[in-house]
GUBAVO-115422 format. One line per 2 residues: number of its first residue (from 0); their letters; for each residue x, y, z of N, C-alpha, C. Coordinates in nm, 3 decimals. Each point is the difference from the previous one (the first is absolute). Example, Ala and Ser with C-alpha at 12.3 -4.5 7.8 and 13.67 -1.06 7.14 Angstrom:
2
0) as) 1.319,-0.569,0.780,-0.089,0.119,0.000,0.090,0.120,0.000; -0.035,0.105,-0.072,0.082,0.119,0.006,-0.077,0.109,0.073
end
This chain:
164
0) ms) 0.466,-0.291,-2.090,-0.074,0.004,0.143,0.069,-0.097,0.097; 0.052,0.025,0.123,0.070,-0.095,0.082,-0.107,-0.112,0.042
2) rs) 0.055,-0.104,0.050,-0.080,-0.110,0.053,-0.085,0.046,0.116; 0.066,0.071,0.085,-0.083,0.051,0.134,-0.116,0.095,-0.028
4) ir) 0.026,0.075,-0.095,-0.119,0.095,-0.050,-0.111,-0.101,-0.055; 0.033,-0.102,-0.095,-0.107,-0.065,-0.044,-0.059,-0.075,0.101
6) li) 0.061,-0.057,0.096,-0.050,-0.082,0.107,-0.117,0.090,0.078; 0.057,0.120,0.047,-0.101,0.096,0.074,-0.130,0.025,-0.086
8) al) 0.024,0.017,-0.130,-0.119,0.031,-0.083,-0.098,-0.114,-0.009; 0.076,-0.112,-0.005,-0.079,-0.125,-0.018,-0.098,-0.035,0.132
10) ii) 0.061,0.018,0.105,-0.056,-0.015,0.139,-0.126,0.116,0.012; 0.031,0.105,-0.052,-0.114,0.119,0.020,-0.108,-0.032,-0.112
12) la) 0.029,-0.048,-0.106,-0.101,-0.056,-0.108,-0.077,-0.113,0.055; 0.084,-0.097,0.053,-0.089,-0.129,0.045,-0.103,0.016,0.114
14) la) 0.047,0.081,0.105,-0.056,0.042,0.113,-0.102,0.069,-0.006; -0.007,0.119,-0.087,-0.090,0.116,-0.016,-0.142,-0.046,0.002
16) pt) -0.040,-0.095,-0.090,-0.132,-0.026,-0.024,-0.053,-0.081,0.101; 0.065,-0.045,0.111,-0.053,-0.095,0.110,-0.020,0.084,0.135
18) vc) 0.004,0.137,-0.010,0.008,0.086,0.124,-0.149,0.057,0.017; 0.002,0.055,0.105,-0.131,0.088,0.018,0.040,0.110,0.084
20) ss) -0.107,0.044,0.090,0.038,0.120,0.091,0.111,-0.039,0.101; 0.037,0.113,0.077,0.128,0.000,0.088,-0.040,-0.025,0.130
22) qt) 0.081,-0.070,0.080,-0.041,-0.021,0.132,0.085,0.104,0.107; 0.078,0.080,-0.072,0.073,0.118,0.072,-0.088,0.106,0.020
24) la) -0.009,0.065,0.144,-0.081,0.091,0.041,0.059,0.144,-0.023; -0.070,0.115,-0.038,0.044,0.114,-0.013,0.069,0.051,0.140
26) ke) 0.102,0.060,-0.018,0.087,0.048,0.134,0.055,-0.108,0.078; 0.001,-0.114,-0.050,0.090,-0.108,0.048,0.150,0.025,-0.004
28) ks) 0.089,-0.046,0.097,0.122,0.031,0.002,0.060,-0.137,0.028; 0.123,-0.025,-0.043,0.080,-0.132,0.031,0.157,0.047,0.011
30) lg) 0.067,-0.079,0.061,0.140,0.007,0.010,0.060,-0.147,0.007; 0.123,-0.020,-0.074,0.034,-0.125,0.032,0.147,-0.031,-0.063
32) vt) 0.063,-0.120,-0.014,0.130,-0.010,-0.052,-0.006,-0.103,-0.103; 0.100,0.028,-0.078,0.007,-0.091,-0.132,0.126,-0.064,-0.008
34) ag) 0.001,-0.108,-0.097,0.127,-0.079,-0.026,-0.021,-0.035,-0.125; 0.118,-0.003,-0.083,-0.007,-0.064,-0.146,0.119,-0.003,-0.075
36) ya) -0.009,0.011,-0.124,0.116,-0.031,-0.099,0.016,0.116,-0.086; 0.101,0.034,-0.044,0.031,0.121,-0.094,0.073,-0.067,-0.117
38) sq) -0.043,0.042,-0.122,0.058,-0.061,-0.118,0.120,0.061,-0.052; 0.029,0.136,0.040,0.114,0.081,-0.042,0.125,-0.062,0.035
40) nr) 0.016,-0.032,0.131,0.119,-0.093,0.042,-0.017,-0.128,0.055; -0.123,-0.050,-0.039,-0.033,-0.130,0.039,0.028,-0.043,0.164
42) sg) -0.072,0.099,0.073,0.035,0.009,0.138,-0.136,-0.003,0.079; 0.006,-0.020,0.126,-0.119,0.020,0.103,-0.025,0.155,0.019
44) ma) -0.120,0.011,0.058,-0.028,0.152,0.037,-0.088,-0.009,0.116; -0.011,0.107,0.073,-0.092,0.007,0.112,-0.053,0.148,0.004
46) gl) -0.124,0.019,0.068,-0.041,0.133,0.023,-0.122,0.035,0.071; -0.038,0.121,0.011,-0.126,0.051,0.070,-0.091,0.057,-0.108
48) af) -0.145,-0.047,0.036,-0.096,0.080,-0.108,-0.117,0.036,0.092; -0.046,0.101,-0.036,-0.128,0.080,0.053,-0.100,-0.007,-0.122
50) ey) -0.123,0.009,0.049,-0.102,-0.014,-0.094,-0.129,0.108,0.067; -0.038,0.090,-0.076,-0.149,0.088,0.036,-0.078,-0.005,-0.112
52) af) -0.113,-0.049,0.038,-0.110,-0.019,-0.098,-0.095,0.132,-0.009; 0.018,0.066,-0.115,-0.086,0.132,-0.020,-0.127,-0.038,-0.008
54) sr) -0.036,-0.112,-0.068,-0.127,-0.062,-0.034,0.017,-0.151,-0.001; -0.110,-0.064,-0.021,-0.006,-0.131,-0.016,0.081,-0.058,-0.124
56) hv) 0.024,0.088,-0.086,0.076,-0.036,-0.137,0.126,0.064,-0.015; 0.043,0.106,0.085,0.126,0.061,-0.012,0.072,-0.010,0.118
58) vi) 0.123,-0.058,-0.008,0.089,-0.004,0.116,0.138,0.051,-0.041; 0.042,0.096,0.085,0.140,0.056,-0.007,0.090,-0.087,0.074
60) ap) 0.112,-0.047,-0.059,0.081,-0.080,0.069,0.160,0.029,-0.008; 0.051,0.082,0.101,0.143,0.022,-0.012,0.060,-0.112,0.074
62) sv) 0.135,-0.029,-0.043,0.086,-0.103,0.046,0.134,0.050,-0.006; 0.084,-0.076,0.077,0.138,0.019,0.001,0.082,-0.138,0.021
64) di) 0.072,-0.017,-0.106,0.073,-0.138,-0.003,0.143,0.009,-0.011; 0.068,-0.103,0.055,0.145,-0.005,-0.001,0.032,-0.120,-0.081
66) if) 0.078,-0.011,-0.088,0.048,-0.111,-0.081,0.136,-0.014,0.028; 0.017,-0.140,0.049,0.124,-0.050,0.069,0.102,-0.015,-0.110
68) ah) 0.125,0.032,0.037,0.134,0.013,-0.085,0.016,-0.150,-0.071; 0.026,0.013,-0.124,0.043,-0.121,-0.068,0.050,0.034,-0.130
70) yg) 0.107,-0.073,-0.041,0.058,0.051,-0.133,0.066,0.148,0.021; 0.027,0.042,0.115,0.051,0.125,0.024,-0.112,0.121,-0.021
72) rs) -0.120,-0.053,0.015,-0.113,0.113,-0.015,-0.095,-0.017,0.107; -0.045,0.122,0.053,-0.122,0.007,0.100,-0.077,0.113,-0.023
74) ag) -0.107,0.010,0.040,-0.089,0.137,-0.023,-0.085,0.003,0.132; -0.067,0.145,-0.023,-0.109,0.027,0.084,-0.115,0.046,-0.093
76) lf) -0.105,-0.056,0.032,-0.127,0.045,-0.093,-0.117,0.069,0.066; -0.036,0.113,-0.069,-0.116,0.079,0.076,-0.122,-0.005,-0.110
78) nl) -0.109,-0.064,0.041,-0.096,-0.013,-0.097,-0.129,0.072,0.052; -0.076,0.049,-0.094,-0.119,0.056,0.030,-0.085,-0.047,-0.096
80) dl) -0.086,-0.094,0.028,-0.074,-0.053,-0.095,-0.161,0.006,0.045; -0.070,-0.018,-0.114,-0.153,0.003,0.012,-0.067,-0.114,-0.049
82) kv) -0.060,-0.070,0.109,-0.074,-0.142,-0.045,-0.160,0.017,-0.010; -0.041,-0.092,-0.060,-0.151,-0.002,-0.020,-0.049,-0.132,0.036
84) pl) -0.029,-0.039,0.133,-0.035,-0.129,0.041,-0.145,-0.034,-0.052; -0.011,-0.140,-0.052,-0.102,-0.043,-0.033,-0.016,-0.148,0.075
86) af) -0.122,-0.017,0.045,0.010,-0.130,0.078,-0.089,-0.108,-0.083; 0.057,-0.121,0.022,-0.054,-0.118,-0.091,-0.144,-0.030,0.062
88) ss) -0.085,-0.059,-0.072,-0.152,-0.036,0.039,0.028,-0.121,0.092; 0.095,-0.075,-0.017,0.045,-0.116,0.105,0.130,-0.049,-0.015
90) pk) 0.065,0.025,0.115,-0.027,0.035,0.127,-0.010,0.149,0.013; -0.093,0.046,0.094,-0.014,0.129,0.012,0.110,0.075,0.066
92) nl) 0.108,-0.064,0.067,0.095,0.071,0.069,0.119,-0.001,-0.073; 0.000,-0.031,-0.135,0.112,0.010,-0.098,-0.010,0.128,-0.095
94) ef) 0.103,0.087,-0.023,-0.016,0.105,-0.078,0.105,0.004,-0.105; -0.003,0.037,-0.121,0.068,0.003,-0.102,0.026,0.158,0.001
96) yp) 0.128,0.075,-0.042,0.006,0.128,-0.037,0.116,0.026,-0.085; -0.029,0.073,-0.116,0.104,0.053,-0.080,0.060,0.108,0.071
98) la) 0.120,0.047,-0.032,0.061,0.102,0.060,0.087,0.083,-0.115; 0.013,0.122,0.032,0.079,0.098,-0.087,0.044,0.124,0.107
100) gv) 0.127,0.045,-0.033,0.047,0.107,0.068,0.147,0.038,-0.040; 0.069,0.071,0.097,0.127,0.052,-0.022,0.094,-0.061,0.083
102) nm) 0.140,0.006,-0.036,0.096,-0.050,0.090,0.136,0.076,-0.008; 0.034,0.021,0.117,0.141,0.069,0.009,0.103,-0.113,0.045
104) ns) 0.101,-0.035,-0.075,0.088,-0.104,0.037,0.139,0.045,0.021; 0.068,-0.036,0.071,0.139,0.024,0.035,0.095,-0.111,0.003
106) wq) 0.066,-0.039,-0.108,0.086,-0.108,-0.014,0.141,0.035,0.046; 0.057,-0.084,0.066,0.160,0.002,0.033,0.053,-0.115,-0.055
108) yk) 0.132,0.043,-0.062,0.089,-0.093,-0.074,0.138,0.010,0.069; 0.054,-0.125,-0.013,0.152,-0.013,0.057,0.067,-0.034,-0.138
110) nd) 0.098,0.107,-0.049,0.078,-0.057,-0.104,0.153,0.042,0.025; 0.069,-0.113,0.015,0.142,0.011,0.035,0.020,0.055,0.135
112) gn) -0.076,-0.026,0.104,0.008,0.057,0.120,-0.059,0.144,0.017; -0.060,0.058,-0.110,-0.046,0.136,0.000,-0.163,-0.016,0.006
114) ke) -0.056,0.094,0.085,-0.168,-0.007,0.013,-0.039,0.091,-0.100; -0.098,-0.010,-0.069,-0.084,0.081,-0.102,-0.144,-0.019,0.038
116) ts) -0.063,0.123,-0.015,-0.145,0.005,0.024,-0.059,0.043,-0.122; -0.120,-0.056,-0.036,-0.089,0.038,-0.113,-0.148,0.026,0.055
118) nr) -0.043,0.110,-0.004,-0.136,0.035,0.060,-0.100,0.027,-0.140; -0.102,-0.067,-0.010,-0.082,0.010,-0.105,-0.151,0.006,0.048
120) lg) -0.088,0.069,-0.093,-0.136,-0.001,0.014,-0.059,-0.096,-0.103; -0.095,-0.080,0.040,-0.056,-0.093,-0.083,-0.160,-0.020,0.005
122) fn) -0.047,-0.088,-0.071,-0.149,-0.021,0.006,-0.030,-0.141,0.036; -0.095,-0.029,0.080,-0.041,-0.141,0.040,-0.137,-0.041,-0.067
124) lg) 0.011,-0.131,-0.027,-0.127,-0.067,-0.059,0.014,-0.136,0.065; -0.129,-0.045,0.057,0.020,-0.132,0.057,-0.138,-0.054,0.017
126) ag) -0.027,-0.100,0.078,-0.129,-0.060,0.057,0.024,-0.089,0.118; -0.106,-0.019,0.077,0.029,-0.095,0.132,-0.124,-0.053,0.036
128) lq) 0.009,-0.099,0.102,-0.113,-0.066,0.049,0.025,0.034,0.164; -0.102,0.024,0.061,-0.015,0.043,0.132,-0.116,-0.108,0.064
130) wr) 0.034,-0.057,0.117,-0.086,-0.092,0.066,-0.018,0.059,0.158; -0.123,0.033,0.028,-0.029,0.046,0.120,-0.017,-0.124,0.109
132) is) 0.102,-0.019,0.073,-0.027,-0.092,0.109,-0.112,0.019,0.093; 0.005,0.131,0.043,-0.088,0.039,0.104,-0.039,0.138,-0.034
134) gs) -0.086,0.065,0.081,-0.032,0.143,-0.014,0.137,0.090,0.020; 0.099,-0.050,0.065,0.106,0.105,0.032,0.132,-0.052,-0.046
136) lk) -0.028,-0.103,-0.085,0.147,-0.088,-0.056,-0.026,-0.017,-0.142; 0.108,0.009,-0.075,-0.002,-0.031,-0.138,0.125,-0.042,-0.057
138) iy) 0.029,-0.080,-0.101,0.116,-0.043,-0.054,-0.024,0.011,-0.158; 0.111,0.027,-0.072,0.023,0.006,-0.122,0.120,-0.025,-0.082
140) lq) -0.023,-0.032,-0.129,0.096,-0.035,-0.086,-0.013,0.086,-0.136; 0.112,0.081,-0.027,-0.014,0.080,-0.113,0.121,-0.003,-0.076
142) ar) -0.016,0.032,-0.145,0.108,0.036,-0.089,-0.015,0.118,-0.067; 0.123,0.075,-0.011,0.009,0.148,-0.043,0.133,0.012,-0.080
144) ht) -0.041,0.072,-0.128,0.112,0.018,-0.082,0.027,0.165,0.008; 0.129,0.041,0.014,0.032,0.121,0.011,0.065,0.047,-0.139
146) fv) -0.051,0.086,-0.069,0.055,0.042,-0.128,0.091,0.117,0.026; 0.128,-0.011,-0.008,0.109,0.098,0.026,0.128,-0.031,-0.078
148) rs) 0.045,0.106,-0.052,0.114,-0.005,-0.088,0.117,-0.064,0.058; 0.086,-0.111,-0.045,0.096,-0.076,0.024,-0.034,-0.076,0.155
150) ta) -0.101,0.022,0.075,0.006,-0.091,0.123,-0.161,-0.046,0.001; -0.061,-0.027,-0.105,-0.136,-0.058,0.004,0.014,-0.129,0.081
152) nt) -0.103,-0.025,0.081,0.002,-0.099,0.102,-0.136,-0.052,0.007; -0.027,-0.156,0.018,-0.135,-0.055,0.027,0.025,-0.048,0.144
154) ti) -0.096,0.018,0.084,-0.004,-0.044,0.150,-0.123,-0.095,-0.006; 0.029,-0.109,0.105,-0.108,-0.061,0.044,-0.015,-0.024,0.135
156) ea) -0.096,0.049,0.076,-0.005,0.023,0.124,-0.119,-0.074,0.068; 0.026,-0.033,0.135,-0.108,-0.059,0.078,-0.009,0.094,0.130
158) gi) -0.096,0.021,0.052,-0.016,0.095,0.124,-0.114,-0.058,0.093; 0.013,0.061,0.118,-0.093,-0.008,0.088,-0.020,0.139,0.075
160) sr) -0.138,0.031,0.012,-0.030,0.147,0.054,-0.114,-0.012,0.096; 0.005,0.103,0.098,-0.094,0.004,0.108,-0.094,0.120,-0.055
162) vf) -0.133,-0.055,-0.013,-0.096,0.119,-0.038,-0.061,0.091,0.128; 0.001,0.116,-0.012,-0.065,0.081,0.094,-0.092,0.097,-0.043
end
């Protein structure tokens, strides 16, 4: 098992007993921007994230990320994740969420001046912390590992979203 998968599992196990009900409201939506790090090519990344809460405990979260070119590799990631937000008893505006989902990634490689593309479907597993700054603004930090043949990737992202 890779080091990043063990770290994500440890975070989930450590935080799970300290949480209670969610602060997320049913039918709540948010839209925001993200920035982070991708392990596949050891590069920075940026993206857009949307969330829709079907209920207080089920949030669907599609996102689009671009991994910047490094070591001759860059990528576009399309994620469709399911989050289960759980609020801490103190402070009440902090939520922990495990996530799972699917990923379509498109990696581009430069080999001897030639461009090659690899498109693969993968599965996501991760966790994050979300802090509600106000009723209409939240920030978060999350780690996600994508299980996919030949281009497995771990990302660490920070984001800010407007809630509406």
